[in-house]
N, C-alpha and C positions, 0 to 999 in steps of 0.2 A: 504493499499500501505507498505511497505517497505521504511522505510525513504532512506535508502541509495544508493539507485536507482535513480541515480541523476544525470545527465549527461550535460553537460556545450558544446554546442558547439558554434564555434564562427562564424560571417553573419555580417564580415564586414557590420556597425560601432556597431553589436552588438551580445548579445549572446543567444543564442535560449537555454531554460530550460527546460527539459524533467523531467521526472518522473515516471518510468516503461515504455521508449519508447513512452510517452504524452506528446507531449508538453504544458507548463502551461502555458508558459510567456516566456518573452526576457526582458534582462534586456541591461542599458549600462554603460558604467567603463568611462569617462568622470577626467578632470584635469581646474582648476582654476589657469592660469599662478603667477597667488598674493595669493595665499593659498594651496602651495603644498603638504605640509606635509599629507592631507589626498585625497586618492581617494574618488571622486564622483560617488554613483552610482542611475541611474535612472531607477526603477521600472515599465514594464509594464505586470502583472501579470494577470491570469482570473481569480485566487484568490488567498485568503494568506493561505494557511494553515501552521499553528506556526511548525507542523511533522516538515516540510523540513528545516527550516528554518537556525537549528545550520549549519548541513553539506550544504547547498547551501553555505552562507556565508561565511564557514570555503573552503571552495573553492577559493571564490573570494576572500578573503585574503592574499591567495599561487600567486594567480594571478599580484593581484596589489602589493605588497608585500610593504603594508603601511595599517594603519588604513584604512578602509569605513566610508563615510558621504552621511546620507541621510536626507533627507528632507523630512515632514510630517506635514499635517495639525494637528492639538490637538484633533480633531472630529473627524477624520478617526481612529476611534479608533482599525478596521480588520487590516491595513496596521504598527499601533504602538505597538499592541501585535507582532506581527510578526517577526517584529524587534526585540524588547523585549528578543523573543524566541530566536532568533539568536544572542543573547550578546550585541547588539546594548544598549548604555543610555544614555537620553536625555541629551542633555549639554548646550542649549539654547533655548532659549522659545524667540519668536518675535512677541510683541504682533502691531497691524497695527491699527491705531491712525488716527481718522478725527473728531473735535470738533468744534466745534462755540461758542458762545458766551453762551448763557444759561447753556453748560458743565463747563464751568469755574467754582471754585470755589472760587478764591477771593484771596487777596492775598497784602503783600505789597510788591509793584511795586516801590520802590526811589530807584533804580540804575542806573545811567546815560549810556547810551547803545551810542555805537559810532560805525560806518559805516565804511568797512575797502575795500577794493578791487584788485584783484591782480595787481602785482606790485609800492605798497606798503609796508611799514615796517611791520603796524598792522598785515597785512594780509599774510607774509611773516611767521612771529614768529606765528603766529596763527597755519598755516600749519606745523609749525615744534611742539607747542604744542599739536595738534591734533592727529598728528602720535603718538607720543609719547604718548598719552593717550590710543586710540587704538591697539597700538601695545599690551601695558599692559593688557589690560582689556579683548583682545580677544584670549590670548595668549593661556588659557587656552584647548578653542573649538577647533578652526583652527587658526595656527600662520600665522601673514602677513608674507610671503616669500618673496613678491619684494623689491625696493628699496624707500628709503623717496620721489625720483624723482616722480614714478611710482606712490604713494600716492597720492603729488598735483595733478595729472591731473585729478585724481578722484573726486575733492575739487570742489565746485559751485564756483563761481568767488564771489560772494560776504560773507561776516563775518562780525557779529556781534559782539560785543566783550565789554568786561568790566573790570575796571584795578582797583586794589590795590595797594596801596605805589608804581605806577607809570609801573608796570608789568600786563601785562593782567593777570586775573585771572577766566577768564567761558567766554566762546565763547557759537556760534552757526552757524553753516555756511548754508545761508537760499538760495533756488532759490524757489522765487515768495510765493506760503502760506507754504508752504514743507520744513520743518526744517530738513537738510539733516544732517549732522553730527554735534553733542556738546559734548563739556566735560568741565570739571573747576577743581580747584587748590583743590577745598575741598567743602566738599557739602554747610557748613556756609553760602559761599557767592554765591554758584550758586543754592541754592532755592530763595534767594531776585531775584537775576539775571535773572533767567528762571519764576518769576511773571512779570519781564518787559518786557522781551522779547513775553511772553503770548498778554498780556494788549497791549503789543503796533504793535503786529500782526494781531489782532483781529480787529482794529482800522484801517487795511488798507483792512483786508479779510472777510469772512463769515465765512471762518473757516481756523484749522489749520491743518494739515497733519506731520504725522512722522510714522517710525519706532521702538519699543522701545524693543530693547534688553534684557533679563533680567541681563544680564552681567557684565552691560553699567550703574552703578548704576546714572550717571546724565540724561540718558535719562528716566529710571524710576521715576526719581525725576519731570521730566515733566510729564508722563505720571501721576501721582500720584495728577496731580493739576485740573485732568477732570475728572467728575464723569460720569457715562449711558454711559462706555466705555465697549466692550466685554471683556471676558473672556477667548476667541478664540483667538490661536496664531498658528503661522508657527515652528514648531519645528526642532533642529538641533536631529538625531542622530548618535551619533561614535560607531565602535564598533575597538575598538584595537587591 
């Protein structure tokens, strides 16, 4: 088939993709109000033919008028090959962790943990620190475009933190056995904090779970504390 015979037919809320008058799939463009730099693409193709990728995504970029973003599982090679052929690059890998005490490698857990919640000073300071860290570490992937107040609404109501020199140096927002967000002022202190946090959580729950973005050094430190973890990831692909 000739690769330039690609037609997009808008059928709200999707675009039907035609190749030489044959429908080969549908796709949807959508937005995230907190990350508005990129336009998200949801693909539902009958097959992933790399020969049509360049033409297809070039036309989509002209419609979206901004970079495109697609999420793909690392083991879905048909999709990832299709995306790369269309000019996408993998900008972030997200690893899902669910680990038990047998998976924890152990280490020095000698940091005093402090618990805080909404309405308290340490919680508010933790939100500000977490916001600044998140904006910095995710800027190269898909920048945060909403305000600080919106960010705070996404934080769980409990934060576990540790101080150095009277200031919060490391922290983790938690919800049950899930570590939802975490950050640190420096890796040296954070490693010790991470060991203390994991040990404390495993004393309360059978497992600890979290999602670790490879652009987030603090999350990757926590991931390194566990063995027997899958190398599979949910990847973020961007086409500028």
